C-alpha positions in Angstrom: 171.1 -56.6 -82.4 168.8 -56.0 -80.0 165.1 -57.4 -80.4 162.5 -54.7 -78.4 159.4 -56.8 -77.7 155.8 -54.9 -76.6 153.7 -57.3 -75.9 150.1 -55.2 -75.2 146.2 -56.6 -75.1 145.7 -56.5 -78.6 148.7 -55.9 -80.1 152.7 -57.3 -80.0 155.5 -54.8 -81.5 159.1 -55.8 -82.5 161.2 -53.5 -83.0 165.0 -54.6 -83.9 168.4 -52.3 -83.1 171.2 -51.5 -84.8 173.2 -49.3 -81.7 170.7 -46.5 -81.1 169.1 -47.0 -84.8 165.9 -48.8 -84.8 166.5 -50.3 -88.1 162.9 -52.7 -88.4 159.4 -52.7 -87.0 156.8 -55.0 -87.0 153.4 -55.5 -85.3 151.7 -59.1 -84.3 148.3 -60.2 -83.0 148.3 -60.2 -79.0 147.1 -63.4 -78.7 146.7 -65.0 -75.2 146.6 -68.9 -75.9 149.5 -68.5 -78.3 152.3 -71.2 -76.5 155.9 -70.3 -76.4 156.9 -72.4 -79.5 154.0 -70.2 -81.6 155.7 -67.1 -80.2 158.8 -68.1 -81.2 157.6 -69.5 -84.5 156.3 -66.0 -85.4 159.0 -63.6 -84.4 161.3 -65.6 -86.1 158.9 -65.7 -89.7 159.1 -61.7 -89.0 162.0 -61.4 -88.4 163.1 -63.1 -91.1 167.4 -63.2 -92.4 167.5 -60.9 -89.0 166.9 -64.1 -86.6 169.7 -65.5 -86.0 171.3 -62.1 -85.7 170.0 -61.1 -82.3 172.5 -60.3 -79.2 170.1 -59.2 -76.7 166.2 -59.0 -75.9 164.4 -56.6 -73.8 160.7 -56.9 -72.8 157.8 -56.4 -71.5 154.6 -57.9 -71.7 150.5 -56.0 -70.3 149.6 -59.9 -70.5 150.2 -62.4 -67.4 149.6 -65.4 -69.9 151.6 -64.0 -72.7 154.3 -63.4 -70.3 154.9 -67.1 -69.1 154.9 -68.2 -72.1 157.7 -65.3 -73.2 159.3 -66.1 -70.8 159.7 -69.9 -71.5 160.2 -68.8 -75.4 163.5 -66.8 -74.7 164.8 -69.4 -72.0 164.4 -72.4 -74.9 165.3 -70.4 -77.9 167.7 -67.6 -76.8 169.0 -69.3 -73.8 172.8 -67.8 -74.5 171.2 -64.0 -75.3 171.8 -60.9 -72.5 167.9 -60.1 -72.1 165.7 -58.2 -69.6 162.4 -58.6 -69.2 160.7 -55.6 -67.5 159.3 -56.1 -63.9 159.7 -55.1 -60.2 163.6 -55.8 -59.3 164.7 -54.3 -62.6 166.3 -51.0 -62.8 164.3 -48.2 -64.9 165.3 -45.2 -62.9 162.0 -43.8 -63.1 160.8 -42.6 -59.3 156.8 -43.5 -59.2 155.0 -41.0 -57.0 152.1 -42.9 -56.9 149.7 -45.0 -53.7 150.7 -48.2 -55.0 154.0 -48.1 -57.4 152.9 -52.0 -57.8 150.1 -51.0 -59.8 152.0 -49.2 -62.9 152.0 -51.4 -65.7 155.2 -51.7 -67.3 154.3 -50.1 -70.2 153.7 -47.0 -68.2 156.7 -46.7 -66.5 158.5 -47.7 -70.3 157.0 -44.6 -71.8 157.7 -42.6 -69.0 161.9 -43.2 -69.5 161.2 -43.1 -73.2 159.7 -39.5 -73.2 162.4 -38.0 -70.6 165.0 -39.3 -72.4 163.3 -37.0 -75.2 162.3 -34.3 -74.0 163.9 -32.2 -70.5 160.3 -31.0 -70.0 157.2 -32.6 -68.0 155.6 -34.8 -70.5 152.0 -36.1 -70.7 151.9 -39.4 -72.8 148.8 -40.5 -74.5 149.6 -43.8 -75.5 146.2 -45.2 -77.3 146.0 -48.3 -77.5 143.0 -51.0 -76.1 143.0 -48.3 -73.6 143.5 -44.7 -73.9 146.0 -43.7 -71.1 147.3 -41.0 -70.3 150.2 -41.0 -67.7 152.1 -37.6 -66.5 155.7 -36.9 -66.3 157.5 -34.2 -63.9 160.8 -32.6 -65.7 162.9 -34.7 -63.4 161.5 -37.9 -65.1 158.7 -38.9 -61.9 155.7 -40.9 -62.8 152.8 -38.5 -61.0 150.0 -41.1 -62.5 147.4 -40.4 -64.9 144.3 -41.3 -66.6 142.3 -44.4 -68.1 139.8 -43.8 -70.3 138.0 -46.5 -72.9 140.0 -47.0 -76.2 139.0 -46.0 -79.4 138.2 -49.9 -80.8 136.4 -50.5 -77.4 134.1 -47.6 -77.8 133.5 -48.7 -81.9 132.7 -52.5 -80.9 130.4 -52.0 -77.9 128.8 -49.4 -80.0 127.9 -51.4 -82.5 126.7 -54.1 -80.8 124.9 -52.6 -78.1 122.7 -50.4 -81.2 120.9 -52.1 -83.3 120.8 -49.3 -86.2 124.8 -49.0 -86.3 127.8 -50.8 -87.0 131.3 -50.6 -87.2 133.0 -48.4 -89.6 136.1 -47.5 -91.0 137.7 -45.5 -88.9 139.0 -42.2 -91.4 138.2 -38.6 -90.9 134.9 -37.9 -92.4 134.2 -34.6 -94.7 132.5 -33.1 -92.3 132.0 -32.8 -88.9 128.6 -33.0 -89.3 127.3 -36.4 -91.1 125.3 -36.8 -93.9 125.2 -40.6 -93.1 125.1 -42.7 -91.0 128.7 -44.2 -91.3 129.5 -40.0 -91.7 127.8 -39.7 -88.2 130.0 -42.4 -86.5 133.2 -41.3 -88.0 133.2 -38.0 -86.5 132.0 -39.0 -83.5 134.3 -41.4 -83.0 137.3 -39.6 -84.6 136.8 -35.6 -83.3 135.0 -37.0 -79.9 138.2 -38.5 -79.4 140.5 -36.0 -80.1 138.2 -33.5 -77.9 138.4 -35.9 -75.1 141.7 -35.9 -75.2 142.7 -32.4 -75.5 140.0 -31.7 -72.9 142.0 -33.8 -70.4 145.2 -32.8 -71.4 144.4 -29.5 -70.7 143.1 -30.0 -67.2 145.4 -32.1 -66.4 148.7 -28.9 -67.7 146.3 -26.3 -65.7 146.1 -29.1 -62.1 150.6 -29.3 -62.9 151.3 -25.8 -63.3 148.4 -24.9 -60.3 150.8 -27.4 -58.1 153.7 -28.0 -59.1 154.6 -24.8 -61.6 155.6 -27.6 -63.7 156.1 -24.9 -66.8 156.6 -25.9 -70.4 154.9 -29.3 -71.0 155.6 -31.6 -73.7 152.7 -33.4 -75.3 153.3 -36.7 -77.2 151.1 -39.2 -78.8 152.1 -43.3 -79.2 150.1 -46.3 -79.8 148.7 -48.0 -82.5 145.8 -45.8 -83.1 147.7 -42.3 -82.3 147.6 -41.6 -86.1 143.5 -41.2 -85.9 144.1 -38.5 -82.9 147.2 -36.5 -83.5 146.2 -34.5 -86.5 143.1 -33.5 -85.1 144.5 -32.7 -81.6 145.5 -29.3 -80.8 147.6 -30.5 -78.0 149.4 -32.9 -79.3 153.2 -31.9 -79.8 155.2 -34.9 -81.1 153.9 -38.6 -82.1 156.4 -41.2 -81.1 155.0 -44.5 -82.6 158.0 -46.4 -81.3 157.9 -44.5 -77.5 157.7 -47.8 -76.0 160.5 -49.9 -77.9 162.8 -46.7 -77.3 162.1 -47.4 -74.0 162.9 -51.1 -73.9 166.4 -50.0 -75.8 166.9 -47.7 -73.0 166.6 -49.9 -69.9 168.0 -53.2 -71.2 171.4 -51.1 -72.0 170.7 -49.3 -68.4 170.6 -53.3 -66.7 173.5 -54.9 -68.7 176.0 -51.9 -68.5 
């Protein structure tokens, strides 16, 4: 079984693949102070009876401190298992058509690979994580660039910290856009405000693609832990893939271990 490990700034996503099928997935909190031994112990606890069935590992990390401990953990606990860590030199098959390819995060490259695998069109991937990342992919699978915006939770935390009369609220859809109390006003601004931001950016991106590359059909894919807050409200998102990065990790493992 292949273990896919996606270390993000806020959460670590784990996926267990049997062939091409994702049979289990888990999420755990990212802690930059976690040691290799703590990481291994937590992962084995989540894997349970499958912990000794791992025949391959594919991983990426956008957190340098955790990436270092991840390397140590894999070398110590999965020494005999084929493994791929996404970094420069790993074959992804994704051309990076940007000013400085070294700046592109491993998660964005892997999401590009997975999106192109799923769709035969140009794609826009909206990743709702610590930041909201919007990545643009050509119909040939080329990474063209994208947009960064503050993430939903970061914005909520900042608002609660800087406004004395406001507080953190449950992130759910309010009963109406026009809030009748402080909680509903905040929920409306968060849910519909971020939806409007994403839809507006996506429409501009698609217009630009059609002007500059005649992209034709463009598929908009949502992923990331906070995507469910926006997907149902968005008028541009066509596909919700919570496991997009895990799928990309499976694909890059296959590409590098054939």
